[in-house]
matplotlib code that plots the C-alpha trace (Angstrom):
import matplotlib.pyplot as plt

x = [110.9, 108.4, 109.1, 106.1, 107.3, 107.1, 103.6, 102.5, 103.9, 102.2, 98.9, 99.0, 99.8, 96.9, 94.5, 95.7, 95.2, 91.7, 90.8, 92.2, 90.2, 87.0, 87.5, 88.2, 85.1, 82.9, 84.2, 83.6, 80.0, 79.5, 80.6, 78.6, 75.4, 76.2, 75.8, 78.1, 80.9, 79.0, 76.1, 78.5, 79.9, 76.3, 75.9, 79.2, 78.1, 74.9, 77.0, 79.1, 76.1, 74.5, 77.8, 77.9, 74.3, 74.6, 77.9, 76.3, 73.3, 75.5, 77.6, 74.5, 73.4, 76.7, 76.5, 76.4, 79.1, 82.7, 83.4, 85.0, 86.9, 83.9, 81.8, 84.3, 84.3, 80.5, 80.4, 82.9, 80.8, 77.6, 79.2, 80.4, 76.9, 75.9, 78.7, 77.3, 73.5, 72.9, 74.5, 72.7, 69.3, 70.2, 70.9, 67.5, 65.8, 67.5, 66.6, 63.0, 61.8, 64.2, 64.6, 68.4, 69.3, 71.8, 71.0, 72.6, 70.4, 67.3, 68.0, 65.6, 66.9, 70.3, 72.2, 70.1, 70.7, 74.5, 74.4, 72.8, 74.8, 78.3, 80.6, 79.4, 76.0, 77.4, 80.0, 77.2, 75.1, 78.0, 79.1, 75.6, 75.1, 78.4, 77.8, 74.3, 75.8, 78.9, 77.5, 74.0, 74.0, 71.4, 71.4, 73.6, 71.5, 68.2, 69.4, 71.5, 68.4, 66.3, 68.9, 69.5, 65.7, 65.7, 68.5, 66.9, 63.4, 64.2, 65.6, 63.0, 60.2, 61.7, 61.7, 58.1, 57.1, 59.1, 56.3, 56.8, 54.7, 51.8, 51.7, 48.8, 46.4, 45.7, 42.2, 40.7, 42.2, 41.4, 37.7, 37.3, 38.9, 35.5, 34.3, 37.5, 37.2, 33.6, 34.6, 37.4, 35.0, 32.5, 35.3, 36.2, 32.6, 32.4, 29.7, 31.7, 34.5, 38.1, 37.5, 34.4, 36.3, 39.1, 36.6, 35.0, 38.3, 39.2, 35.9, 36.5, 40.0, 38.6, 35.9, 38.5, 40.4, 37.2, 36.3, 39.9, 40.1, 42.0, 43.7, 46.6, 48.7, 48.6, 50.8, 54.2, 53.3, 50.1, 52.1, 54.4, 51.4, 50.0, 53.4, 53.7, 50.2, 51.0, 54.3, 52.3, 49.7, 52.4, 54.3, 51.2, 51.3, 54.9, 56.2, 56.8, 58.9, 60.9, 62.0, 64.3, 64.5, 67.8, 66.7, 63.6, 65.7, 68.1, 65.2, 63.9, 67.3, 67.7, 64.3, 65.4, 68.5, 66.5, 64.2, 67.1, 68.2, 64.9, 64.7, 62.9, 62.9, 65.3, 64.4, 63.0, 64.4, 63.7, 63.0, 65.2, 62.7, 65.4, 64.7, 61.0, 61.1, 62.8, 66.3, 66.4, 62.7, 61.6, 58.4, 57.0, 54.6, 52.5, 51.0, 47.5, 48.7, 50.1, 48.3, 45.6, 45.2, 48.1, 49.2, 45.7, 45.7, 48.9, 47.4, 44.1, 45.6, 48.0, 45.3, 43.0, 45.7, 46.0, 42.2, 41.3, 41.4, 38.9, 36.4, 36.5, 36.2, 34.3, 37.4, 39.9, 43.4, 45.1, 42.6, 42.9, 46.7, 46.6, 44.3, 46.5, 49.6, 47.8, 46.6, 50.1, 51.6, 49.4, 50.2, 54.0, 53.9, 52.4, 54.9, 57.9, 56.6, 56.4, 59.8, 61.5, 60.2, 63.2, 64.5, 66.6, 63.5, 62.2, 61.6, 60.9, 57.2, 57.7, 60.5, 58.1, 55.6, 58.2, 59.1, 55.5, 54.8, 57.9, 56.8, 53.2, 54.6, 57.0, 54.1, 51.8, 54.6, 55.5, 51.8, 51.8, 54.9, 53.4, 50.3, 52.3, 54.4, 51.2, 49.7]
y = [-82.7, -82.3, -84.4, -86.4, -85.7, -82.0, -82.2, -84.3, -81.8, -78.9, -80.8, -81.8, -78.2, -76.9, -79.5, -78.6, -74.9, -75.5, -77.6, -74.9, -72.2, -74.4, -75.0, -71.3, -70.1, -72.7, -71.7, -68.0, -68.7, -70.9, -68.2, -65.5, -67.6, -69.2, -72.7, -75.8, -75.9, -78.6, -76.2, -73.5, -75.7, -76.2, -72.4, -72.2, -74.8, -72.8, -69.7, -71.5, -72.7, -69.3, -67.7, -70.0, -69.3, -65.5, -65.5, -67.6, -65.3, -62.2, -63.9, -64.7, -61.1, -60.0, -62.8, -61.4, -58.8, -58.8, -58.6, -55.4, -54.9, -53.4, -56.4, -58.8, -56.7, -56.8, -60.6, -60.9, -58.7, -60.5, -63.8, -62.3, -61.3, -64.8, -65.0, -62.1, -62.3, -66.0, -65.7, -62.5, -64.1, -67.1, -64.8, -63.1, -66.5, -67.8, -64.6, -64.1, -67.7, -69.9, -67.4, -67.7, -64.4, -63.4, -61.6, -58.4, -58.6, -59.2, -56.0, -53.2, -49.8, -48.5, -51.6, -53.9, -51.6, -51.6, -55.4, -55.6, -52.9, -54.4, -57.0, -59.4, -57.8, -54.5, -56.2, -58.2, -55.1, -53.2, -56.1, -56.7, -53.0, -52.9, -56.1, -54.9, -51.6, -52.8, -56.2, -55.3, -51.5, -51.0, -48.0, -48.5, -46.7, -48.6, -52.0, -50.4, -48.7, -51.9, -54.1, -51.6, -51.5, -55.4, -55.2, -52.5, -54.1, -56.5, -54.1, -51.4, -53.9, -55.0, -51.4, -51.0, -54.2, -53.3, -52.7, -52.5, -54.8, -52.8, -52.6, -54.4, -51.9, -52.5, -51.1, -54.6, -55.9, -52.8, -52.9, -56.2, -55.2, -54.5, -58.0, -59.5, -57.6, -58.7, -62.4, -62.0, -60.3, -63.2, -65.6, -63.6, -63.6, -67.4, -67.2, -69.2, -71.7, -71.3, -73.6, -71.7, -68.4, -69.8, -70.9, -67.4, -65.7, -68.0, -67.3, -63.5, -63.9, -65.8, -63.1, -60.4, -62.2, -62.6, -59.0, -57.7, -56.4, -58.7, -56.4, -58.1, -56.2, -57.4, -60.3, -59.4, -61.3, -59.3, -56.1, -57.2, -57.6, -54.2, -52.4, -54.2, -53.0, -49.5, -49.5, -50.7, -47.9, -45.2, -46.6, -46.5, -42.7, -42.4, -42.8, -46.5, -45.7, -42.7, -42.5, -40.0, -39.0, -40.7, -43.8, -44.1, -44.1, -46.7, -48.9, -48.9, -49.8, -52.6, -53.9, -53.8, -55.8, -58.4, -58.8, -59.3, -62.3, -64.0, -66.6, -65.3, -61.6, -59.1, -56.2, -52.9, -49.4, -47.5, -43.8, -41.4, -40.1, -38.0, -35.2, -35.4, -34.9, -32.0, -32.9, -33.9, -34.5, -36.9, -39.0, -40.3, -43.3, -43.8, -47.2, -46.1, -45.2, -48.6, -50.3, -52.9, -51.7, -53.8, -51.2, -51.2, -55.0, -55.0, -52.6, -54.4, -57.8, -56.6, -54.9, -57.9, -60.2, -57.8, -57.4, -61.0, -62.2, -59.5, -59.8, -63.7, -64.3, -67.6, -69.2, -71.0, -69.6, -72.2, -71.7, -67.9, -68.1, -70.2, -67.8, -64.9, -66.6, -67.3, -63.6, -62.3, -64.7, -63.4, -59.8, -60.6, -62.2, -59.0, -56.9, -58.9, -58.9, -55.1, -54.7, -57.0, -55.1, -52.7, -52.5, -49.4, -47.2, -48.5, -45.8, -45.5, -46.4, -49.9, -50.4, -49.6, -52.0, -54.8, -54.1, -54.1, -57.5, -58.9, -57.9, -59.2, -62.5, -62.8, -62.1, -64.7, -67.3, -66.6, -67.0, -70.4, -71.4, -70.4, -72.3, -75.5, -75.1, -74.7, -77.9]
z = [90.0, 92.8, 95.9, 97.2, 100.7, 100.2, 98.7, 101.7, 104.2, 102.4, 102.2, 105.9, 106.8, 104.8, 106.3, 109.8, 109.1, 107.8, 110.9, 113.2, 111.4, 111.6, 115.3, 116.0, 114.1, 115.7, 119.1, 118.3, 117.2, 120.2, 122.7, 120.9, 120.9, 124.3, 122.9, 122.6, 120.1, 118.1, 117.7, 116.8, 114.1, 112.7, 112.6, 110.8, 108.3, 107.7, 107.2, 104.6, 102.7, 102.8, 101.6, 98.6, 97.7, 98.0, 96.0, 93.2, 93.2, 92.7, 90.0, 88.0, 88.2, 86.6, 84.0, 80.4, 80.8, 82.0, 85.7, 86.8, 90.0, 91.8, 90.7, 92.3, 95.5, 95.5, 95.2, 98.1, 100.4, 99.3, 100.3, 103.6, 104.5, 105.5, 108.1, 110.0, 109.3, 110.2, 113.7, 114.3, 113.4, 115.5, 118.4, 118.1, 117.9, 121.0, 122.8, 121.9, 121.3, 123.4, 126.2, 126.3, 127.9, 130.5, 133.7, 132.3, 129.2, 131.3, 133.3, 132.3, 131.6, 130.7, 132.0, 129.7, 126.7, 127.4, 127.6, 124.2, 122.5, 123.0, 121.6, 119.0, 118.6, 117.4, 115.2, 113.4, 112.9, 111.4, 109.2, 107.9, 107.1, 105.2, 103.3, 102.2, 101.1, 99.3, 98.2, 97.1, 96.8, 99.5, 101.7, 104.7, 107.3, 106.7, 107.8, 110.5, 112.0, 111.7, 113.4, 116.2, 116.8, 117.0, 119.6, 121.7, 121.6, 124.4, 127.0, 126.1, 126.6, 129.9, 131.0, 130.0, 131.8, 135.0, 137.5, 141.2, 143.3, 144.8, 148.6, 150.3, 151.7, 155.4, 155.0, 154.5, 157.7, 159.7, 158.6, 160.4, 163.7, 165.4, 164.4, 165.8, 169.0, 169.3, 168.9, 171.5, 173.9, 173.5, 174.3, 177.4, 178.6, 178.1, 175.5, 173.0, 173.3, 172.1, 169.2, 168.1, 168.4, 166.2, 163.6, 163.6, 163.3, 160.4, 158.6, 159.0, 157.4, 154.4, 154.1, 154.0, 151.2, 149.2, 149.5, 148.7, 145.1, 142.7, 140.2, 138.5, 135.9, 132.2, 131.4, 129.8, 126.6, 126.3, 126.7, 123.9, 121.6, 122.6, 122.0, 118.6, 117.6, 118.7, 116.6, 113.6, 113.9, 114.3, 111.4, 109.2, 109.3, 108.3, 104.7, 103.8, 100.7, 99.7, 96.0, 94.6, 90.9, 90.2, 92.1, 90.0, 86.8, 88.2, 89.3, 85.7, 84.3, 86.8, 85.7, 82.1, 82.9, 84.7, 81.7, 79.4, 81.6, 81.0, 78.1, 75.1, 76.3, 74.8, 77.0, 75.9, 75.7, 78.9, 78.7, 80.6, 83.2, 85.0, 82.5, 83.0, 86.7, 88.7, 89.8, 93.5, 93.7, 96.4, 96.2, 99.5, 99.4, 102.5, 103.5, 102.5, 99.0, 98.1, 95.3, 95.9, 99.5, 100.7, 103.3, 104.7, 104.8, 106.8, 109.3, 109.7, 110.1, 112.8, 114.7, 114.4, 115.9, 118.9, 119.6, 118.9, 122.5, 123.5, 120.6, 120.6, 124.4, 123.7, 122.1, 124.2, 124.4, 122.2, 119.3, 119.7, 119.5, 116.4, 114.7, 115.7, 114.3, 111.0, 110.8, 111.6, 109.1, 106.3, 107.2, 107.4, 104.0, 102.5, 104.4, 103.3, 99.7, 99.8, 101.4, 98.9, 95.8, 96.3, 99.8, 99.0, 98.9, 102.3, 104.9, 108.6, 108.3, 107.0, 109.5, 112.4, 110.9, 110.7, 114.4, 115.4, 113.7, 115.2, 118.7, 118.2, 116.9, 119.8, 122.3, 120.8, 120.7, 124.3, 125.3, 123.6, 125.5, 128.8, 128.1, 127.3, 130.4, 132.5, 131.2]

ax = plt.figure().add_subplot(projection="3d")
ax.plot(x, y, z, "-o")
ax.set_aspect("equal")
plt.show()
């Protein structure tokens, strides 16, 4: 016979353990994101919800045939993905949008890179790569490269924006020395009073400031947009998708399995194209070769957002920034659509395009924040 006291003790111990785990995870997320424990608990809640959604998604994909051991492992790693991906995305948001960076992370050069490539950042990158590989069958190197680029973008941009303050040239002041001497000589000769000489010297000083060249370097947010557009242009000339012979056959089989899951569709026999193509053959798809000109649309929209402030000088900054965000949003939707068709085939070109869009978007958002602060 089971004793009620024993059940109560076990239940209390289990509840205590769960509470301790919740507090520990919330504290870990809070320290990683440098936020309060309550916000860390909200991040943990989002991770739990995302884990349930991803696990349910993978279980539905295996529905219709018995689960094997590798399928159960795949579901576990798919659920684990949310516990690393959501904090990592929150970290990037707090850095790029909210500006929550440490002094070490702000440092340009090697010190800034070391500050970003340490501790929780690297742990999240490795966990996300493994979860995408073992949970969804994606290539492990592609998300690894993409996330490392996201981490290194901030210190690299700081290094590119690190400009020394130009020394003021004494030529402007020296060119007025004869005029100053003439004013002082007139004061010594008694031709003007001390007050008149002070007014003349003051006028000469204002004249020097007016004639001095005003050459300010471009704002940091404008540099971010330029760097993003440059990455987009460079990525356009690299392959966006690389498909191997075996991968193409697997993609057709996966499409047939998805069709069988749809109501009223029984699927269709897929031909074995592996025998039709040479073994080990690799097909590279450039951005310009993508159907319906979607690659060209991504390029033109990204460039349009970068050059808009120069070609639409009659627009105020707020309107120009809104249009830039709309244009970048349209290009990002196309880019994400292309990427999600089958992320396993994605190559370096589309990764550079993603990084370029991210930098352009961050630059425009930073410009909007500066305008709001200046109001």
